[in-house]
Residue, then its C-alpha position, 0 to 999 in steps of 0.5 A: v901217289q900223286l904230284v900236282e903242280s900249280g901257279g902257272g899263268l901268263v906273265q909279262p917279261g920281267g915278272s915273277l911267278r911262284l910254282s907249287c908242287a903238292a905231293s901225296g901218297f908217299t913219304f915226300s920228305t925222304y926224296a929229292v925233288s926236281w923241277y923240269r920244263q919243256a918248251p914247245g918243240k924242245e926236249r924236257e930239261v931239268i932246271a932245279v933240284i933240291s935235296v931231301a932236307g932242302g940244304t942243297t940246291n942245283y940249277a941249270d945255267s939258264v935259270r941260275g940267279r933268277f929261280a929259287v927252289s925250296r920245300d916245306n916237308a911239313k906241307n909235302t910241298a916244293y916250290l919254284q920261285m921264278n923272277n925276271l921271267q923272259p919269253e924263253d922261259t915259256a914252257v910247261y913246268f913239271c916237278g918230279t920225285a920218287g919216280v912220279w911226275g906231275q901233270g905240269t903247269l903252263v908258264t907263258v911269258s909275253s907282253 
């Protein structure tokens, strides 16, 4: 059972990144998926959730309108499209589902 995040990196303010969360070892399509982030010195916070079939999504106020969560159950992968990134979005981003966490991917927003 494994989740692997990818797609993080360094981006300038106003830029975009797309994170991926690849699942293996379980029936990915039967679980909702959550994206979390943890900034330096802060607690981990949930920022986006997508339902099993992808028809329902929810976002934290801090990212609503800028981030979009999606999934492709045929590829056992969830995505987080992040637009108009700001320095306060700098954090390690994790996906979680079925009681499993990935190792996280670092997003740094800086000029």
